[in-house]
PDB file of the backbone (N, CA, C, O) and the ligand in Angstrom, with CONECT records:
HET     ZN  A 101       1
ATOM      1  N   MET A   1      32.670  -5.161  -9.479  1.00  0.00           N
ATOM      2  CA  MET A   1      32.008  -5.482  -8.213  1.00  0.00           C
ATOM      3  C   MET A   1      31.287  -6.814  -8.321  1.00  0.00           C
ATOM      4  O   MET A   1      30.073  -6.856  -8.520  1.00  0.00           O
ATOM      5  N   HIS A   2      32.035  -7.900  -8.191  1.00  0.00           N
ATOM      6  CA  HIS A   2      31.402  -9.205  -8.282  1.00  0.00           C
ATOM      7  C   HIS A   2      31.338  -9.896  -6.941  1.00  0.00           C
ATOM      8  O   HIS A   2      30.952 -11.060  -6.832  1.00  0.00           O
ATOM      9  N   GLN A   3      31.718  -9.163  -5.941  1.00  0.00           N
ATOM     10  CA  GLN A   3      31.701  -9.760  -4.614  1.00  0.00           C
ATOM     11  C   GLN A   3      30.268  -9.959  -4.146  1.00  0.00           C
ATOM     12  O   GLN A   3      29.421  -9.075  -4.278  1.00  0.00           O
ATOM     13  N   GLN A   4      30.022 -11.127  -3.604  1.00  0.00           N
ATOM     14  CA  GLN A   4      28.673 -11.415  -3.161  1.00  0.00           C
ATOM     15  C   GLN A   4      28.413 -10.808  -1.797  1.00  0.00           C
ATOM     16  O   GLN A   4      29.214 -10.944  -0.872  1.00  0.00           O
ATOM     17  N   GLU A   5      27.299 -10.148  -1.692  1.00  0.00           N
ATOM     18  CA  GLU A   5      26.966  -9.575  -0.394  1.00  0.00           C
ATOM     19  C   GLU A   5      26.411 -10.641   0.528  1.00  0.00           C
ATOM     20  O   GLU A   5      25.754 -11.579   0.078  1.00  0.00           O
ATOM     21  N   PRO A   6      26.672 -10.500   1.810  1.00  0.00           N
ATOM     22  CA  PRO A   6      26.086 -11.463   2.751  1.00  0.00           C
ATOM     23  C   PRO A   6      24.563 -11.358   2.725  1.00  0.00           C
ATOM     24  O   PRO A   6      24.003 -10.302   2.433  1.00  0.00           O
ATOM     25  N   LEU A   7      23.914 -12.463   3.032  1.00  0.00           N
ATOM     26  CA  LEU A   7      22.450 -12.460   3.061  1.00  0.00           C
ATOM     27  C   LEU A   7      21.951 -11.445   4.073  1.00  0.00           C
ATOM     28  O   LEU A   7      22.488 -11.336   5.175  1.00  0.00           O
ATOM     29  N   PRO A   8      20.937 -10.715   3.698  1.00  0.00           N
ATOM     30  CA  PRO A   8      20.399  -9.745   4.661  1.00  0.00           C
ATOM     31  C   PRO A   8      19.776 -10.468   5.846  1.00  0.00           C
ATOM     32  O   PRO A   8      19.114 -11.493   5.680  1.00  0.00           O
ATOM     33  N   ARG A   9      19.986  -9.947   7.004  1.00  0.00           N
ATOM     34  CA  ARG A   9      19.315 -10.509   8.177  1.00  0.00           C
ATOM     35  C   ARG A   9      17.913  -9.960   8.188  1.00  0.00           C
ATOM     36  O   ARG A   9      17.690  -8.782   8.463  1.00  0.00           O
ATOM     37  N   SER A  10      16.973 -10.826   7.885  1.00  0.00           N
ATOM     38  CA  SER A  10      15.625 -10.379   7.553  1.00  0.00           C
ATOM     39  C   SER A  10      14.972  -9.518   8.627  1.00  0.00           C
ATOM     40  O   SER A  10      14.151  -8.654   8.317  1.00  0.00           O
ATOM     41  N   LEU A  11      15.325  -9.745   9.868  1.00  0.00           N
ATOM     42  CA  LEU A  11      14.656  -8.978  10.913  1.00  0.00           C
ATOM     43  C   LEU A  11      15.280  -7.598  11.074  1.00  0.00           C
ATOM     44  O   LEU A  11      14.644  -6.671  11.574  1.00  0.00           O
ATOM     45  N   VAL A  12      16.505  -7.479  10.652  1.00  0.00           N
ATOM     46  CA  VAL A  12      17.184  -6.196  10.772  1.00  0.00           C
ATOM     47  C   VAL A  12      16.899  -5.348   9.546  1.00  0.00           C
ATOM     48  O   VAL A  12      16.541  -4.174   9.641  1.00  0.00           O
ATOM     49  N   ARG A  13      17.068  -5.971   8.409  1.00  0.00           N
ATOM     50  CA  ARG A  13      16.853  -5.263   7.165  1.00  0.00           C
ATOM     51  C   ARG A  13      15.845  -6.068   6.358  1.00  0.00           C
ATOM     52  O   ARG A  13      16.186  -7.111   5.801  1.00  0.00           O
ATOM     53  N   PRO A  14      14.606  -5.591   6.292  1.00  0.00           N
ATOM     54  CA  PRO A  14      13.551  -6.391   5.672  1.00  0.00           C
ATOM     55  C   PRO A  14      13.865  -6.756   4.222  1.00  0.00           C
ATOM     56  O   PRO A  14      14.322  -5.924   3.438  1.00  0.00           O
ATOM     57  N   VAL A  15      13.615  -7.985   3.898  1.00  0.00           N
ATOM     58  CA  VAL A  15      13.772  -8.417   2.512  1.00  0.00           C
ATOM     59  C   VAL A  15      12.478  -8.141   1.760  1.00  0.00           C
ATOM     60  O   VAL A  15      11.415  -7.974   2.358  1.00  0.00           O
ATOM     61  N   GLU A  16      12.585  -8.099   0.476  1.00  0.00           N
ATOM     62  CA  GLU A  16      11.409  -7.900  -0.341  1.00  0.00           C
ATOM     63  C   GLU A  16      10.630  -9.219  -0.407  1.00  0.00           C
ATOM     64  O   GLU A  16      11.189 -10.266  -0.733  1.00  0.00           O
ATOM     65  N   LEU A  17       9.360  -9.151  -0.100  1.00  0.00           N
ATOM     66  CA  LEU A  17       8.548 -10.356  -0.103  1.00  0.00           C
ATOM     67  C   LEU A  17       7.394 -10.224  -1.088  1.00  0.00           C
ATOM     68  O   LEU A  17       6.994  -9.131  -1.489  1.00  0.00           O
ATOM     69  N   TYR A  18       6.889 -11.374  -1.452  1.00  0.00           N
ATOM     70  CA  TYR A  18       5.844 -11.449  -2.451  1.00  0.00           C
ATOM     71  C   TYR A  18       4.488 -11.691  -1.773  1.00  0.00           C
ATOM     72  O   TYR A  18       4.342 -12.608  -0.965  1.00  0.00           O
ATOM     73  N   PHE A  19       3.516 -10.866  -2.111  1.00  0.00           N
ATOM     74  CA  PHE A  19       2.183 -10.993  -1.517  1.00  0.00           C
ATOM     75  C   PHE A  19       1.128 -10.957  -2.612  1.00  0.00           C
ATOM     76  O   PHE A  19       1.377 -10.493  -3.724  1.00  0.00           O
ATOM     77  N   VAL A  20      -0.043 -11.453  -2.274  1.00  0.00           N
ATOM     78  CA  VAL A  20      -1.173 -11.340  -3.185  1.00  0.00           C
ATOM     79  C   VAL A  20      -2.305 -10.646  -2.445  1.00  0.00           C
ATOM     80  O   VAL A  20      -2.683 -11.056  -1.347  1.00  0.00           O
ATOM     81  N   CYS A  21      -2.837  -9.608  -3.040  1.00  0.00           N
ATOM     82  CA  CYS A  21      -3.948  -8.889  -2.435  1.00  0.00           C
ATOM     83  C   CYS A  21      -5.200  -9.762  -2.468  1.00  0.00           C
ATOM     84  O   CYS A  21      -5.636 -10.183  -3.539  1.00  0.00           O
ATOM     85  N   PRO A  22      -5.781 -10.036  -1.291  1.00  0.00           N
ATOM     86  CA  PRO A  22      -6.968 -10.904  -1.244  1.00  0.00           C
ATOM     87  C   PRO A  22      -8.213 -10.224  -1.807  1.00  0.00           C
ATOM     88  O   PRO A  22      -9.180 -10.898  -2.162  1.00  0.00           O
ATOM     89  N   LEU A  23      -8.197  -8.925  -1.890  1.00  0.00           N
ATOM     90  CA  LEU A  23      -9.375  -8.210  -2.391  1.00  0.00           C
ATOM     91  C   LEU A  23      -9.353  -8.065  -3.901  1.00  0.00           C
ATOM     92  O   LEU A  23     -10.378  -8.212  -4.566  1.00  0.00           O
ATOM     93  N   LYS A  24      -8.174  -7.776  -4.438  1.00  0.00           N
ATOM     94  CA  LYS A  24      -8.079  -7.540  -5.878  1.00  0.00           C
ATOM     95  C   LYS A  24      -7.441  -8.700  -6.631  1.00  0.00           C
ATOM     96  O   LYS A  24      -7.474  -8.754  -7.861  1.00  0.00           O
ATOM     97  N   GLY A  25      -6.861  -9.623  -5.876  1.00  0.00           N
ATOM     98  CA  GLY A  25      -6.231 -10.756  -6.523  1.00  0.00           C
ATOM     99  C   GLY A  25      -4.958 -10.407  -7.275  1.00  0.00           C
ATOM    100  O   GLY A  25      -4.501 -11.175  -8.121  1.00  0.00           O
ATOM    101  N   LYS A  26      -4.389  -9.254  -6.970  1.00  0.00           N
ATOM    102  CA  LYS A  26      -3.167  -8.836  -7.651  1.00  0.00           C
ATOM    103  C   LYS A  26      -1.968  -9.089  -6.757  1.00  0.00           C
ATOM    104  O   LYS A  26      -2.044  -8.973  -5.534  1.00  0.00           O
ATOM    105  N   SER A  27      -0.872  -9.434  -7.388  1.00  0.00           N
ATOM    106  CA  SER A  27       0.331  -9.698  -6.618  1.00  0.00           C
ATOM    107  C   SER A  27       1.223  -8.464  -6.580  1.00  0.00           C
ATOM    108  O   SER A  27       1.122  -7.572  -7.422  1.00  0.00           O
ATOM    109  N   TYR A  28       2.084  -8.439  -5.595  1.00  0.00           N
ATOM    110  CA  TYR A  28       3.030  -7.336  -5.483  1.00  0.00           C
ATOM    111  C   TYR A  28       4.227  -7.739  -4.639  1.00  0.00           C
ATOM    112  O   TYR A  28       4.150  -8.652  -3.816  1.00  0.00           O
ATOM    113  N   TRP A  29       5.328  -7.045  -4.856  1.00  0.00           N
ATOM    114  CA  TRP A  29       6.529  -7.218  -4.047  1.00  0.00           C
ATOM    115  C   TRP A  29       6.677  -5.992  -3.174  1.00  0.00           C
ATOM    116  O   TRP A  29       6.501  -4.867  -3.640  1.00  0.00           O
ATOM    117  N   THR A  30       6.994  -6.200  -1.937  1.00  0.00           N
ATOM    118  CA  THR A  30       7.243  -5.047  -1.082  1.00  0.00           C
ATOM    119  C   THR A  30       8.192  -5.410   0.046  1.00  0.00           C
ATOM    120  O   THR A  30       8.248  -6.557   0.489  1.00  0.00           O
ATOM    121  N   ARG A  31       8.933  -4.414   0.500  1.00  0.00           N
ATOM    122  CA  ARG A  31       9.709  -4.633   1.716  1.00  0.00           C
ATOM    123  C   ARG A  31       9.101  -3.825   2.864  1.00  0.00           C
ATOM    124  O   ARG A  31       9.669  -3.714   3.951  1.00  0.00           O
ATOM    125  N   ASP A  32       7.946  -3.279   2.584  1.00  0.00           N
ATOM    126  CA  ASP A  32       7.243  -2.490   3.588  1.00  0.00           C
ATOM    127  C   ASP A  32       6.271  -3.364   4.370  1.00  0.00           C
ATOM    128  O   ASP A  32       5.062  -3.134   4.372  1.00  0.00           O
ATOM    129  N   TRP A  33       6.837  -4.387   5.044  1.00  0.00           N
ATOM    130  CA  TRP A  33       5.993  -5.281   5.838  1.00  0.00           C
ATOM    131  C   TRP A  33       6.541  -5.289   7.246  1.00  0.00           C
ATOM    132  O   TRP A  33       7.707  -4.965   7.475  1.00  0.00           O
ATOM    133  N   GLU A  34       5.703  -5.658   8.177  1.00  0.00           N
ATOM    134  CA  GLU A  34       6.215  -5.782   9.537  1.00  0.00           C
ATOM    135  C   GLU A  34       5.615  -6.985  10.232  1.00  0.00           C
ATOM    136  O   GLU A  34       4.550  -7.482   9.865  1.00  0.00           O
ATOM    137  N   ILE A  35       6.327  -7.435  11.241  1.00  0.00           N
ATOM    138  CA  ILE A  35       5.887  -8.617  11.954  1.00  0.00           C
ATOM    139  C   ILE A  35       4.707  -8.272  12.848  1.00  0.00           C
ATOM    140  O   ILE A  35       4.767  -7.322  13.629  1.00  0.00           O
ATOM    141  N   ALA A  36       3.638  -9.045  12.733  1.00  0.00           N
ATOM    142  CA  ALA A  36       2.466  -8.842  13.577  1.00  0.00           C
ATOM    143  C   ALA A  36       2.479  -9.916  14.651  1.00  0.00           C
ATOM    144  O   ALA A  36       2.250 -11.091  14.364  1.00  0.00           O
ATOM    145  N   GLY A  37       2.743  -9.520  15.870  1.00  0.00           N
ATOM    146  CA  GLY A  37       2.782 -10.474  16.960  1.00  0.00           C
ATOM    147  C   GLY A  37       4.116 -11.199  17.018  1.00  0.00           C
ATOM    148  O   GLY A  37       5.169 -10.615  16.761  1.00  0.00           O
ATOM    149  N   GLU A  38       4.055 -12.476  17.360  1.00  0.00           N
ATOM    150  CA  GLU A  38       5.280 -13.228  17.560  1.00  0.00           C
ATOM    151  C   GLU A  38       5.679 -14.018  16.330  1.00  0.00           C
ATOM    152  O   GLU A  38       4.845 -14.548  15.596  1.00  0.00           O
ATOM    153  N   LEU A  39       6.974 -14.076  16.136  1.00  0.00           N
ATOM    154  CA  LEU A  39       7.500 -14.852  15.029  1.00  0.00           C
ATOM    155  C   LEU A  39       8.433 -15.891  15.630  1.00  0.00           C
ATOM    156  O   LEU A  39       9.328 -15.554  16.406  1.00  0.00           O
ATOM    157  N   LYS A  40       8.227 -17.149  15.275  1.00  0.00           N
ATOM    158  CA  LYS A  40       9.151 -18.147  15.805  1.00  0.00           C
ATOM    159  C   LYS A  40       9.510 -19.173  14.756  1.00  0.00           C
ATOM    160  O   LYS A  40       8.780 -19.404  13.791  1.00  0.00           O
ATOM    161  N   VAL A  41      10.659 -19.779  14.979  1.00  0.00           N
ATOM    162  CA  VAL A  41      11.143 -20.794  14.059  1.00  0.00           C
ATOM    163  C   VAL A  41      10.798 -22.159  14.631  1.00  0.00           C
ATOM    164  O   VAL A  41      11.109 -22.467  15.782  1.00  0.00           O
ATOM    165  N   GLU A  42      10.158 -22.960  13.814  1.00  0.00           N
ATOM    166  CA  GLU A  42       9.759 -24.282  14.263  1.00  0.00           C
ATOM    167  C   GLU A  42      10.536 -25.325  13.479  1.00  0.00           C
ATOM    168  O   GLU A  42      10.712 -25.198  12.267  1.00  0.00           O
ATOM    169  N   GLU A  43      10.997 -26.348  14.167  1.00  0.00           N
ATOM    170  CA  GLU A  43      11.681 -27.425  13.457  1.00  0.00           C
ATOM    171  C   GLU A  43      10.848 -28.677  13.574  1.00  0.00           C
ATOM    172  O   GLU A  43      10.931 -29.420  14.553  1.00  0.00           O
ATOM    173  N   ASN A  44      10.060 -28.888  12.573  1.00  0.00           N
ATOM    174  CA  ASN A  44       9.154 -30.032  12.611  1.00  0.00           C
ATOM    175  C   ASN A  44       8.847 -30.482  11.198  1.00  0.00           C
ATOM    176  O   ASN A  44       8.138 -29.762  10.495  1.00  0.00           O
ATOM    177  N   PRO A  45       9.325 -31.607  10.742  1.00  0.00           N
ATOM    178  CA  PRO A  45      10.230 -32.526  11.446  1.00  0.00           C
ATOM    179  C   PRO A  45      11.619 -31.914  11.602  1.00  0.00           C
ATOM    180  O   PRO A  45      11.970 -30.960  10.909  1.00  0.00           O
ATOM    181  N   PRO A  46      12.416 -32.484  12.536  1.00  0.00           N
ATOM    182  CA  PRO A  46      13.748 -31.932  12.788  1.00  0.00           C
ATOM    183  C   PRO A  46      14.547 -31.788  11.494  1.00  0.00           C
ATOM    184  O   PRO A  46      14.564 -32.694  10.661  1.00  0.00           O
ATOM    185  N   GLY A  47      15.196 -30.666  11.338  1.00  0.00           N
ATOM    186  CA  GLY A  47      15.983 -30.440  10.131  1.00  0.00           C
ATOM    187  C   GLY A  47      15.265 -29.526   9.157  1.00  0.00           C
ATOM    188  O   GLY A  47      15.894 -28.884   8.316  1.00  0.00           O
ATOM    189  N   THR A  48      13.934 -29.469   9.274  1.00  0.00           N
ATOM    190  CA  THR A  48      13.191 -28.552   8.417  1.00  0.00           C
ATOM    191  C   THR A  48      12.834 -27.315   9.218  1.00  0.00           C
ATOM    192  O   THR A  48      12.171 -27.392  10.252  1.00  0.00           O
ATOM    193  N   ARG A  49      13.271 -26.209   8.736  1.00  0.00           N
ATOM    194  CA  ARG A  49      13.001 -24.994   9.484  1.00  0.00           C
ATOM    195  C   ARG A  49      11.854 -24.241   8.849  1.00  0.00           C
ATOM    196  O   ARG A  49      11.818 -24.028   7.637  1.00  0.00           O
ATOM    197  N   ARG A  50      10.934 -23.851   9.677  1.00  0.00           N
ATOM    198  CA  ARG A  50       9.777 -23.140   9.225  1.00  0.00           C
ATOM    199  C   ARG A  50       9.560 -21.927  10.090  1.00  0.00           C
ATOM    200  O   ARG A  50       9.670 -21.983  11.315  1.00  0.00           O
ATOM    201  N   LEU A  51       9.251 -20.831   9.436  1.00  0.00           N
ATOM    202  CA  LEU A  51       8.975 -19.617  10.165  1.00  0.00           C
ATOM    203  C   LEU A  51       7.474 -19.568  10.421  1.00  0.00           C
ATOM    204  O   LEU A  51       6.674 -19.594   9.486  1.00  0.00           O
ATOM    205  N   LYS A  52       7.104 -19.497  11.687  1.00  0.00           N
ATOM    206  CA  LYS A  52       5.681 -19.421  12.003  1.00  0.00           C
ATOM    207  C   LYS A  52       5.356 -18.069  12.599  1.00  0.00           C
ATOM    208  O   LYS A  52       6.038 -17.596  13.509  1.00  0.00           O
ATOM    209  N   GLY A  53       4.330 -17.465  12.092  1.00  0.00           N
ATOM    210  CA  GLY A  53       3.947 -16.163  12.604  1.00  0.00           C
ATOM    211  C   GLY A  53       3.154 -15.407  11.561  1.00  0.00           C
ATOM    212  O   GLY A  53       2.697 -15.977  10.570  1.00  0.00           O
ATOM    213  N   LYS A  54       2.997 -14.134  11.794  1.00  0.00           N
ATOM    214  CA  LYS A  54       2.213 -13.320  10.882  1.00  0.00           C
ATOM    215  C   LYS A  54       2.924 -12.017  10.565  1.00  0.00           C
ATOM    216  O   LYS A  54       3.623 -11.447  11.403  1.00  0.00           O
ATOM    217  N   VAL A  55       2.732 -11.567   9.352  1.00  0.00           N
ATOM    218  CA  VAL A  55       3.246 -10.251   8.982  1.00  0.00           C
ATOM    219  C   VAL A  55       2.090  -9.410   8.471  1.00  0.00           C
ATOM    220  O   VAL A  55       1.136  -9.934   7.896  1.00  0.00           O
ATOM    221  N   SER A  56       2.179  -8.115   8.683  1.00  0.00           N
ATOM    222  CA  SER A  56       1.155  -7.236   8.151  1.00  0.00           C
ATOM    223  C   SER A  56       1.773  -6.260   7.162  1.00  0.00           C
ATOM    224  O   SER A  56       2.904  -5.804   7.330  1.00  0.00           O
ATOM    225  N   VAL A  57       1.013  -5.958   6.147  1.00  0.00           N
ATOM    226  CA  VAL A  57       1.503  -5.178   5.019  1.00  0.00           C
ATOM    227  C   VAL A  57       0.446  -4.167   4.605  1.00  0.00           C
ATOM    228  O   VAL A  57      -0.752  -4.450   4.645  1.00  0.00           O
ATOM    229  N   THR A  58       0.901  -2.996   4.211  1.00  0.00           N
ATOM    230  CA  THR A  58      -0.022  -2.051   3.595  1.00  0.00           C
ATOM    231  C   THR A  58      -0.012  -2.313   2.096  1.00  0.00           C
ATOM    232  O   THR A  58       1.017  -2.191   1.431  1.00  0.00           O
ATOM    233  N   CYS A  59      -1.158  -2.666   1.593  1.00  0.00           N
ATOM    234  CA  CYS A  59      -1.283  -3.098   0.207  1.00  0.00           C
ATOM    235  C   CYS A  59      -1.255  -1.898  -0.753  1.00  0.00           C
ATOM    236  O   CYS A  59      -1.978  -0.922  -0.551  1.00  0.00           O
ATOM    237  N   PRO A  60      -0.421  -1.974  -1.793  1.00  0.00           N
ATOM    238  CA  PRO A  60      -0.350  -0.873  -2.751  1.00  0.00           C
ATOM    239  C   PRO A  60      -1.558  -0.840  -3.691  1.00  0.00           C
ATOM    240  O   PRO A  60      -1.792   0.170  -4.356  1.00  0.00           O
ATOM    241  N   HIS A  61      -2.313  -1.915  -3.753  1.00  0.00           N
ATOM    242  CA  HIS A  61      -3.442  -1.964  -4.684  1.00  0.00           C
ATOM    243  C   HIS A  61      -4.711  -1.380  -4.087  1.00  0.00           C
ATOM    244  O   HIS A  61      -5.413  -0.609  -4.741  1.00  0.00           O
ATOM    245  N   CYS A  62      -5.005  -1.747  -2.843  1.00  0.00           N
ATOM    246  CA  CYS A  62      -6.247  -1.257  -2.246  1.00  0.00           C
ATOM    247  C   CYS A  62      -5.981  -0.374  -1.034  1.00  0.00           C
ATOM    248  O   CYS A  62      -6.910   0.154  -0.423  1.00  0.00           O
ATOM    249  N   GLU A  63      -4.704  -0.217  -0.693  1.00  0.00           N
ATOM    250  CA  GLU A  63      -4.286   0.664   0.390  1.00  0.00           C
ATOM    251  C   GLU A  63      -4.865   0.320   1.751  1.00  0.00           C
ATOM    252  O   GLU A  63      -4.936   1.173   2.636  1.00  0.00           O
ATOM    253  N   SER A  64      -5.275  -0.918   1.915  1.00  0.00           N
ATOM    254  CA  SER A  64      -5.643  -1.339   3.261  1.00  0.00           C
ATOM    255  C   SER A  64      -4.580  -2.293   3.788  1.00  0.00           C
ATOM    256  O   SER A  64      -3.642  -2.660   3.079  1.00  0.00           O
ATOM    257  N   ARG A  65      -4.744  -2.677   5.018  1.00  0.00           N
ATOM    258  CA  ARG A  65      -3.741  -3.484   5.703  1.00  0.00           C
ATOM    259  C   ARG A  65      -4.133  -4.956   5.600  1.00  0.00           C
ATOM    260  O   ARG A  65      -5.259  -5.326   5.931  1.00  0.00           O
ATOM    261  N   HIS A  66      -3.211  -5.785   5.144  1.00  0.00           N
ATOM    262  CA  HIS A  66      -3.489  -7.214   5.105  1.00  0.00           C
ATOM    263  C   HIS A  66      -2.538  -7.933   6.047  1.00  0.00           C
ATOM    264  O   HIS A  66      -1.397  -7.513   6.242  1.00  0.00           O
ATOM    265  N   VAL A  67      -3.022  -9.016   6.624  1.00  0.00           N
ATOM    266  CA  VAL A  67      -2.178  -9.846   7.474  1.00  0.00           C
ATOM    267  C   VAL A  67      -2.021 -11.206   6.810  1.00  0.00           C
ATOM    268  O   VAL A  67      -3.002 -11.828   6.401  1.00  0.00           O
ATOM    269  N   TYR A  68      -0.788 -11.654   6.709  1.00  0.00           N
ATOM    270  CA  TYR A  68      -0.511 -12.943   6.081  1.00  0.00           C
ATOM    271  C   TYR A  68       0.211 -13.847   7.064  1.00  0.00           C
ATOM    272  O   TYR A  68       1.031 -13.397   7.863  1.00  0.00           O
ATOM    273  N   ALA A  69      -0.110 -15.119   6.989  1.00  0.00           N
ATOM    274  CA  ALA A  69       0.667 -16.088   7.756  1.00  0.00           C
ATOM    275  C   ALA A  69       1.957 -16.352   6.990  1.00  0.00           C
ATOM    276  O   ALA A  69       1.957 -16.413   5.760  1.00  0.00           O
ATOM    277  N   THR A  70       3.049 -16.507   7.718  1.00  0.00           N
ATOM    278  CA  THR A  70       4.336 -16.678   7.033  1.00  0.00           C
ATOM    279  C   THR A  70       4.372 -17.950   6.187  1.00  0.00           C
ATOM    280  O   THR A  70       5.145 -18.031   5.232  1.00  0.00           O
ATOM    281  N   GLU A  71       3.558 -18.931   6.519  1.00  0.00           N
ATOM    282  CA  GLU A  71       3.533 -20.154   5.721  1.00  0.00           C
ATOM    283  C   GLU A  71       3.053 -19.900   4.294  1.00  0.00           C
ATOM    284  O   GLU A  71       3.367 -20.651   3.371  1.00  0.00           O
ATOM    285  N   GLU A  72       2.288 -18.830   4.140  1.00  0.00           N
ATOM    286  CA  GLU A  72       1.742 -18.526   2.815  1.00  0.00           C
ATOM    287  C   GLU A  72       2.719 -17.766   1.950  1.00  0.00           C
ATOM    288  O   GLU A  72       2.517 -17.622   0.744  1.00  0.00           O
ATOM    289  N   LEU A  73       3.772 -17.283   2.563  1.00  0.00           N
ATOM    290  CA  LEU A  73       4.669 -16.409   1.818  1.00  0.00           C
ATOM    291  C   LEU A  73       5.690 -17.197   1.013  1.00  0.00           C
ATOM    292  O   LEU A  73       6.093 -18.303   1.370  1.00  0.00           O
ATOM    293  N   VAL A  74       6.081 -16.584  -0.073  1.00  0.00           N
ATOM    294  CA  VAL A  74       7.171 -17.130  -0.857  1.00  0.00           C
ATOM    295  C   VAL A  74       8.421 -16.372  -0.436  1.00  0.00           C
ATOM    296  O   VAL A  74       8.619 -15.212  -0.799  1.00  0.00           O
ATOM    297  N   CYS A  75       9.244 -17.042   0.322  1.00  0.00           N
ATOM    298  CA  CYS A  75      10.437 -16.370   0.806  1.00  0.00           C
ATOM    299  C   CYS A  75      11.588 -16.611  -0.166  1.00  0.00           C
ATOM    300  O   CYS A  75      11.934 -17.756  -0.456  1.00  0.00           O
ATOM    301  N   PRO A  76      12.171 -15.542  -0.662  1.00  0.00           N
ATOM    302  CA  PRO A  76      13.263 -15.696  -1.616  1.00  0.00           C
ATOM    303  C   PRO A  76      14.480 -16.384  -1.031  1.00  0.00           C
ATOM    304  O   PRO A  76      15.329 -16.883  -1.770  1.00  0.00           O
ATOM    305  N   LEU A  77      14.573 -16.414   0.300  1.00  0.00           N
ATOM    306  CA  LEU A  77      15.744 -17.013   0.932  1.00  0.00           C
ATOM    307  C   LEU A  77      15.597 -18.522   1.137  1.00  0.00           C
ATOM    308  O   LEU A  77      16.589 -19.243   1.244  1.00  0.00           O
ATOM    309  N   THR A  78      14.356 -18.985   1.188  1.00  0.00           N
ATOM    310  CA  THR A  78      14.155 -20.401   1.466  1.00  0.00           C
ATOM    311  C   THR A  78      13.600 -21.153   0.270  1.00  0.00           C
ATOM    312  O   THR A  78      13.281 -22.339   0.360  1.00  0.00           O
ATOM    313  N   GLN A  79      13.492 -20.466  -0.830  1.00  0.00           N
ATOM    314  CA  GLN A  79      12.962 -21.102  -2.023  1.00  0.00           C
ATOM    315  C   GLN A  79      13.869 -22.228  -2.488  1.00  0.00           C
ATOM    316  O   GLN A  79      15.092 -22.096  -2.454  1.00  0.00           O
ATOM    317  N   THR A  80      13.280 -23.330  -2.921  1.00  0.00           N
ATOM    318  CA  THR A  80      14.100 -24.444  -3.394  1.00  0.00           C
ATOM    319  C   THR A  80      13.925 -24.642  -4.878  1.00  0.00           C
ATOM    320  O   THR A  80      14.539 -25.538  -5.458  1.00  0.00           O
TER     321      THR A  80
HETATM  322 ZN    ZN A 101      -5.046  -5.262  -1.017  1.00  0.00          ZN2+
END
């Protein structure tokens, strides 16, 4: 099975994202996140695509809800 799977469509099937708990300072990976409010793609400057919006996550370390701006996230799909 060496066939490459197509990239997951992030809005349909959430990808695993990397977060840091602001209270405990610990990092974690989770796919248990959801979009908080509106998410939009901005092209500024043209050719550079940026996801603008917020996601909310239930933190496994302190079990409270954190909201992150997408600019702060390390997206495995857009990493260079
Ligand atoms: Zn936390």
